[in-house]
C-alpha positions as CSV (number, residue, x, y, z in Angstrom):
1,X,-0.6,-0.2,72.2
2,X,-0.7,1.6,68.9
3,X,-4.1,1.0,67.4
4,X,-5.2,1.9,63.8
5,X,-8.9,1.9,63.2
6,X,-10.2,2.0,59.6
7,X,-13.9,2.7,59.2
8,X,-16.3,4.7,57.1
9,X,-18.3,6.2,60.0
10,X,-16.9,8.1,63.0
11,X,-17.6,10.9,65.4
12,X,-19.3,13.4,65.2
13,X,-22.0,11.1,63.8
14,X,-24.1,10.5,66.9
15,X,-26.2,7.6,65.7
16,X,-25.4,4.3,64.0
17,X,-21.9,2.8,63.5
18,X,-20.1,6.2,63.8
19,X,-21.3,6.7,67.3
20,X,-19.9,3.3,68.5
21,X,-16.6,3.6,66.6
22,X,-16.1,7.1,68.1
23,X,-16.9,6.0,71.7
24,X,-14.6,3.0,71.3
25,X,-11.7,5.1,70.0
26,X,-12.1,7.6,72.9
27,X,-12.3,4.8,75.5
28,X,-9.1,3.2,74.1
29,X,-7.3,6.5,74.1
30,X,-8.4,7.2,77.7
31,X,-7.0,3.8,78.6
32,X,-3.6,5.0,77.6
33,X,-3.3,3.6,74.0
34,X,-2.2,5.6,71.0
35,X,-5.1,5.6,68.5
36,X,-5.4,6.7,64.9
37,X,-8.5,6.6,62.8
38,X,-8.8,6.6,59.0
39,X,-12.4,7.6,58.2
40,X,-14.6,9.8,56.0
41,X,-16.3,13.1,56.6
42,X,-19.4,12.8,58.7
43,X,-22.6,12.4,56.6
44,X,-24.9,9.9,58.4
45,X,-27.9,9.7,58.9
46,X,-28.7,12.7,56.7
47,X,-26.8,11.4,53.7
48,X,-25.2,14.8,53.4
49,X,-21.7,15.9,54.4
50,X,-21.9,17.9,57.5
51,X,-21.1,21.7,57.6
52,X,-17.4,22.4,58.0
53,X,-16.4,19.4,55.9
54,X,-16.0,18.9,52.1
55,X,-16.6,15.5,50.5
56,X,-13.6,15.8,48.2
57,X,-11.0,17.0,50.7
58,X,-8.4,15.2,52.8
59,X,-8.2,16.5,56.4
60,X,-6.3,15.7,59.6
61,X,-7.8,16.6,63.0
62,X,-7.6,15.6,66.6
63,X,-10.5,14.6,68.9
64,X,-10.3,13.4,72.5
65,X,-6.6,12.6,71.9
66,X,-7.3,10.5,68.9
67,X,-5.6,11.4,65.6
68,X,-8.3,11.4,62.8
69,X,-7.6,11.3,59.1
70,X,-10.6,12.2,56.9
71,X,-10.6,10.9,53.3
72,X,-12.9,11.9,50.4
73,X,-16.3,10.3,50.1
74,X,-18.9,10.6,47.5
75,X,-22.3,10.8,49.1
76,X,-25.4,10.2,46.9
77,X,-28.3,12.5,47.5
78,X,-30.7,9.6,47.2
79,X,-29.0,6.4,48.3
80,X,-30.0,3.2,46.5
81,X,-28.5,-0.3,46.0
82,X,-26.6,0.8,42.8
83,X,-25.5,4.1,44.1
84,X,-24.1,2.6,47.3
85,X,-21.4,0.8,45.4
86,X,-19.5,3.9,44.1
87,X,-20.3,5.5,47.5
88,X,-18.4,2.8,49.4
89,X,-15.8,2.4,46.7
90,X,-14.9,6.1,46.8
91,X,-13.8,5.9,50.4
92,X,-12.0,2.6,49.9
93,X,-9.9,4.1,47.1
94,X,-9.4,7.5,48.6
95,X,-8.3,6.0,52.0
96,X,-5.8,3.6,50.4
97,X,-2.8,5.9,50.5
98,X,-3.6,7.1,54.0
99,X,-4.0,3.6,55.3
100,X,-0.8,2.4,53.7
101,X,1.0,5.5,55.1
102,X,0.2,4.4,58.6
103,X,2.6,1.4,58.1
104,X,5.4,3.9,58.9
105,X,3.7,4.6,62.3
106,X,3.9,0.9,63.1
107,X,0.5,0.0,64.5
108,X,0.3,-3.2,66.6
109,X,-3.4,-3.7,65.7
110,X,-5.3,-2.8,62.6
111,X,-9.0,-2.8,63.4
112,X,-11.3,-2.6,60.4
113,X,-15.0,-1.8,60.9
114,X,-17.5,-3.3,58.5
115,X,-19.5,-1.9,56.8
116,X,-17.8,-1.4,54.5
117,X,-15.9,-4.5,53.4
118,X,-14.6,-2.5,50.4
119,X,-12.0,-1.1,52.8
120,X,-11.1,-4.4,54.4
121,X,-8.5,-5.6,51.8
122,X,-6.4,-2.4,52.3
123,X,-6.6,-2.6,56.1
124,X,-5.5,-6.2,55.9
125,X,-2.6,-5.2,53.5
126,X,-1.4,-2.5,55.9
127,X,-1.4,-5.0,58.8
128,X,0.6,-7.5,56.8
129,X,3.1,-4.9,55.7
130,X,3.9,-3.8,59.2
131,X,3.4,-7.0,61.1
132,X,0.3,-5.8,63.0
133,X,-2.5,-8.1,64.1
134,X,-5.6,-7.8,61.9
135,X,-9.0,-7.6,63.5
136,X,-12.3,-7.2,61.6
137,X,-15.4,-6.0,63.5
138,X,-18.7,-6.7,61.7
139,X,-21.5,-4.3,62.6
140,X,-23.7,-5.5,59.7
141,X,-23.5,-8.3,57.1
142,X,-24.0,-5.8,54.3
143,X,-23.9,-8.4,51.5
144,X,-26.6,-10.6,53.1
145,X,-28.7,-7.5,53.9
146,X,-28.4,-6.3,50.3
147,X,-29.3,-9.7,48.9
148,X,-32.3,-10.4,51.1
149,X,-33.7,-6.9,50.6
150,X,-33.3,-7.0,46.9
151,X,-30.8,-4.2,46.6
152,X,-28.2,-6.1,44.5
153,X,-30.6,-7.5,41.8
154,X,-30.8,-11.1,40.7
155,X,-27.4,-11.5,39.0
156,X,-26.3,-15.0,40.3
157,X,-22.8,-14.6,38.9
158,X,-22.3,-11.3,40.7
159,X,-23.8,-12.7,43.9
160,X,-21.6,-15.8,43.7
161,X,-18.4,-13.9,43.3
162,X,-19.3,-11.3,46.0
163,X,-20.0,-14.2,48.4
164,X,-16.6,-15.7,47.6
165,X,-14.9,-12.4,48.2
166,X,-16.6,-11.9,51.5
167,X,-15.7,-15.4,52.6
168,X,-12.1,-14.9,51.7
169,X,-11.8,-11.6,53.6
170,X,-13.5,-13.0,56.7
171,X,-11.1,-15.9,56.8
172,X,-8.0,-13.7,56.1
173,X,-8.4,-11.7,59.3
174,X,-6.8,-13.2,62.4
175,X,-9.8,-12.2,64.5
176,X,-13.4,-11.4,63.5
177,X,-16.0,-10.1,65.9
178,X,-19.6,-9.1,65.6
179,X,-22.4,-7.7,67.7
180,X,-24.8,-10.6,68.5
181,X,-24.9,-14.3,69.0
182,X,-26.9,-14.9,65.8
183,X,-24.4,-12.9,63.8
184,X,-21.6,-14.8,65.5
185,X,-23.1,-18.1,64.3
186,X,-23.4,-16.6,60.8
187,X,-19.7,-15.8,60.8
188,X,-18.9,-19.4,61.5
189,X,-21.3,-20.4,58.7
190,X,-19.2,-18.2,56.4
191,X,-16.0,-20.1,57.2
192,X,-14.6,-18.2,60.2
193,X,-13.2,-20.7,62.6
194,X,-14.8,-20.6,66.1
195,X,-11.4,-19.8,67.8
196,X,-11.1,-16.7,65.6
197,X,-14.6,-15.4,66.1
198,X,-15.7,-13.4,69.1
199,X,-18.7,-11.5,70.4
200,X,-18.2,-7.7,70.8
201,X,-21.7,-6.3,71.3
202,X,-22.8,-2.7,71.1
203,X,-23.4,-0.9,74.3
204,X,-25.2,1.9,75.9
205,X,-24.0,4.6,78.3
206,X,-26.3,3.8,81.2
207,X,-25.2,7.0,83.0
208,X,-26.3,9.1,80.0
209,X,-29.6,7.2,79.3
210,X,-31.6,6.5,82.4
211,X,-35.2,6.9,83.8
212,X,-35.8,10.5,84.8
213,X,-37.3,11.0,88.3
214,X,-40.2,13.0,86.9
215,X,-42.9,11.6,84.6
216,X,-43.0,11.8,80.8
217,X,-45.8,14.3,80.7
218,X,-43.6,17.1,82.1
219,X,-41.2,16.5,79.2
220,X,-43.7,16.5,76.3
221,X,-44.1,20.2,76.0
222,X,-40.5,20.5,75.0
223,X,-41.1,18.2,72.0
224,X,-44.6,19.4,71.2
225,X,-46.3,16.2,72.2
226,X,-49.7,15.7,73.8
227,X,-49.5,15.4,77.6
228,X,-52.6,13.3,78.0
229,X,-51.9,10.4,75.5
230,X,-50.1,7.1,75.8
231,X,-47.0,7.8,73.6
232,X,-45.8,4.9,71.4
233,X,-42.3,6.0,70.3
234,X,-40.0,4.9,67.5
235,X,-36.7,6.7,67.6
236,X,-34.1,5.7,65.1
237,X,-33.1,5.4,61.4
238,X,-36.0,5.4,59.0
239,X,-34.6,3.1,56.3
240,X,-36.1,0.4,54.1
241,X,-34.9,-2.5,56.3
242,X,-36.6,-1.2,59.5
243,X,-40.0,-2.4,58.5
244,X,-41.7,0.8,59.6
245,X,-44.7,0.2,57.3
246,X,-46.3,-1.8,60.1
247,X,-46.4,1.3,62.3
248,X,-48.4,3.1,59.7
249,X,-50.8,0.2,59.5
250,X,-51.0,0.0,63.3
251,X,-51.8,3.7,63.6
252,X,-54.5,3.2,61.0
253,X,-55.9,0.3,62.9
254,X,-55.9,2.1,66.2
255,X,-57.4,5.4,65.0
256,X,-60.5,4.9,67.1
257,X,-58.4,4.5,70.2
258,X,-57.9,8.1,71.1
259,X,-55.6,7.3,74.0
260,X,-52.7,6.1,71.8
261,X,-50.4,8.5,70.0
262,X,-47.6,7.4,67.7
263,X,-44.4,9.4,67.4
264,X,-41.7,8.6,64.8
265,X,-38.4,10.4,65.4
266,X,-35.4,10.3,63.1
267,X,-34.3,10.6,59.5
268,X,-33.8,8.2,56.6
269,X,-34.7,7.2,53.1
270,X,-38.1,5.9,54.1
271,X,-39.3,8.9,56.0
272,X,-40.9,10.9,53.2
273,X,-43.0,7.9,52.2
274,X,-44.1,7.4,55.8
275,X,-45.1,11.0,56.1
276,X,-47.2,10.8,53.0
277,X,-48.9,7.6,54.2
278,X,-49.9,9.2,57.5
279,X,-50.8,12.6,56.3
280,X,-54.5,12.2,57.3
281,X,-53.8,10.5,60.6
282,X,-54.1,12.7,63.6
283,X,-52.6,10.0,65.9
284,X,-49.2,10.1,64.2
285,X,-46.5,12.7,64.7
286,X,-43.0,13.1,63.3
287,X,-40.0,14.6,65.0
288,X,-36.6,15.4,63.4
289,X,-33.5,13.5,64.6
290,X,-32.6,14.9,68.0
291,X,-29.1,16.0,69.1
292,X,-27.2,13.8,71.7
293,X,-27.9,16.1,74.6
294,X,-31.7,15.6,74.1
295,X,-31.6,11.8,73.7
296,X,-32.4,10.9,77.2
297,X,-35.2,13.3,77.5
298,X,-36.6,12.1,74.2
299,X,-36.5,8.4,75.3
300,X,-38.2,9.3,78.5
301,X,-41.3,10.9,76.9
302,X,-42.4,7.5,75.8
303,X,-44.8,5.2,77.6
304,X,-44.0,2.4,75.1
305,X,-41.0,2.0,72.8
306,X,-41.6,0.1,69.6
307,X,-39.0,-1.7,67.5
308,X,-40.4,-3.0,64.2
309,X,-38.3,-5.4,62.2
310,X,-38.8,-7.1,58.9
311,X,-39.0,-10.9,59.1
312,X,-36.3,-11.3,56.5
313,X,-33.9,-8.9,58.3
314,X,-34.4,-9.7,61.9
315,X,-31.4,-12.0,62.3
316,X,-29.0,-9.9,60.2
317,X,-28.8,-6.9,62.5
318,X,-29.0,-6.4,66.3
319,X,-30.4,-2.8,66.4
320,X,-28.4,-0.7,68.8
321,X,-31.4,1.5,69.4
322,X,-32.9,-1.4,71.4
323,X,-30.3,-0.8,74.1
324,X,-31.3,2.9,74.6
325,X,-34.9,1.9,74.7
326,X,-34.2,-0.6,77.5
327,X,-31.9,1.8,79.4
328,X,-34.6,4.4,79.5
329,X,-36.7,2.2,81.8
330,X,-39.7,2.1,79.5
331,X,-41.7,-0.8,78.2
332,X,-40.5,-2.2,74.8
333,X,-42.6,-3.9,72.1
334,X,-40.7,-5.5,69.2
335,X,-41.8,-7.4,66.1
336,X,-39.3,-10.3,65.7
337,X,-39.2,-14.0,65.6
338,X,-38.4,-16.0,68.7
339,X,-34.7,-17.1,68.7
340,X,-33.5,-14.1,66.7
341,X,-31.2,-11.6,68.5
342,X,-34.0,-9.2,69.1
343,X,-36.5,-11.9,69.9
344,X,-34.3,-13.5,72.5
345,X,-33.8,-10.3,74.4
346,X,-37.3,-8.8,74.2
347,X,-39.0,-12.0,75.1
348,X,-37.3,-11.8,78.5
349,X,-37.9,-8.1,79.3
350,X,-40.7,-6.8,77.0
351,X,-43.5,-7.8,74.6
352,X,-42.7,-9.8,71.5
353,X,-45.0,-9.8,68.4
354,X,-44.5,-11.9,65.3
355,X,-43.2,-9.8,62.3
356,X,-46.0,-8.6,60.1
357,X,-48.8,-9.6,62.5
358,X,-50.8,-6.4,62.6
359,X,-53.7,-7.7,64.7
360,X,-51.3,-9.0,67.4
361,X,-49.4,-5.7,67.4
362,X,-52.5,-3.6,67.8
363,X,-53.8,-5.9,70.6
364,X,-50.4,-5.7,72.4
365,X,-50.3,-1.9,72.2
366,X,-53.9,-1.6,73.5
367,X,-53.1,-3.9,76.4
368,X,-50.1,-2.0,77.4
369,X,-51.9,1.3,77.0
370,X,-54.4,0.2,79.6
371,X,-51.9,-1.3,82.1
372,X,-49.5,1.3,83.4
373,X,-48.3,-1.1,86.2
374,X,-47.3,-3.7,83.6
375,X,-45.4,-1.0,81.6
376,X,-43.5,0.0,84.8
377,X,-42.6,-3.6,85.6
378,X,-41.4,-4.3,82.0
379,X,-39.4,-1.0,82.0
380,X,-37.6,-1.9,85.3
381,X,-36.8,-5.4,84.0
382,X,-35.3,-4.0,80.8
383,X,-33.2,-1.4,82.6
384,X,-31.8,-4.1,84.9
385,X,-31.0,-6.4,82.0
386,X,-29.2,-3.8,79.9
387,X,-27.2,-2.5,82.9
388,X,-26.0,-6.1,83.6
389,X,-25.1,-7.1,80.0
390,X,-24.6,-4.0,77.9
391,X,-23.3,-1.0,79.9
392,X,-20.5,0.9,78.1
393,X,-18.0,0.4,80.9
394,X,-18.6,-3.3,81.0
395,X,-18.4,-4.0,77.3
396,X,-15.5,-1.7,76.4
397,X,-13.4,-2.7,79.3
398,X,-13.8,-6.4,78.2
399,X,-12.9,-5.5,74.7
400,X,-9.8,-3.6,75.7
401,X,-8.6,-6.6,77.7
402,X,-9.1,-8.8,74.6
403,X,-7.1,-6.4,72.5
404,X,-4.2,-6.6,75.0
405,X,-4.3,-10.4,75.0
406,X,-4.4,-10.4,71.2
407,X,-1.2,-8.4,70.9
408,X,0.5,-10.3,73.8
409,X,-0.2,-13.6,72.1
410,X,1.7,-12.4,69.0
411,X,4.6,-11.2,71.2
412,X,4.8,-14.6,73.0
413,X,4.8,-16.3,69.6
414,X,7.8,-14.2,68.5
415,X,9.6,-15.0,71.8
416,X,9.0,-18.8,71.2
417,X,10.4,-18.5,67.7
């Protein structure tokens, strides 16, 4: 098949949506398909275009047999709700001629990755012009997230028309997929018919992330961490919707428990504020975002992985970082409501705490810190669960099969006509 992927984020971004789009494209190319990607220069999660790229330049390159077309992207130094609009719009407009030029190549599938929906109309137009099938994959409901987190203000007229535009786009694509059952239900609530909606979860490479045969204490010197503490690790993006403030509060509440040490690893718009808030806390330590080759060792230094989530965002996003936590074979604690995507998973294989419930979180962490056998059992359950449901080989092979069926259904339709 000839597959055109349109998405803002791509390899070499090694975290977030770019990581998954890159791995998906490489898998499809290795399966024998011809794959082209229209994307932007890599910038996430640092919010700075990476060395070797220019934000204003078009560029063509090849990676793992995939043809990659880079289009200009304005990247704000300090991202905010208002600044994100020209940020997303700059890629949508700069990529338009490149996306339309792919019509001459004749893709059989145009796969658009959201965020950002700003690019979706042009991907849809290209599909219509060349008779390709149009598939939208939703990694995040950006409009819902922006509204609930107060990033788009209180303009009801604007919100109303934005919702109408989103609804029209979702219904215009022949197939719409998303990454969790809760998000799938939300798609249907936005007007996507059940027969057009499908689940395409994120995945984890269980051969790259796995429990190491030696204990975490032997790894801690590499990262400058204390060997004799129970490490509570958060590794991921430090943005406003992660709800990381409760980690600061928990660290403050557990100051007298000298056995527990909090480690926050990653980058993001909220990191500076978190560092200021914990400046006087000796039981909190920050690490920079680690390169991919260090990810497994980093995840293995933890005794407990912690995944905080705001109550008003817990059903919008299924954090991909959860999969790595589970694959590492360590105990996981999450703050989420039962019945949400996170809550449904963690309640089966970890410890679930109500969002914002500081006393319950502190109590849970202290309990796990004192019970190493319980941590081991939870880690083993989490590892088995993720290997069964979210291994990269399992998820991507199933997706590739659905793409084939999607194209063949169109071919059979033409034969009948």
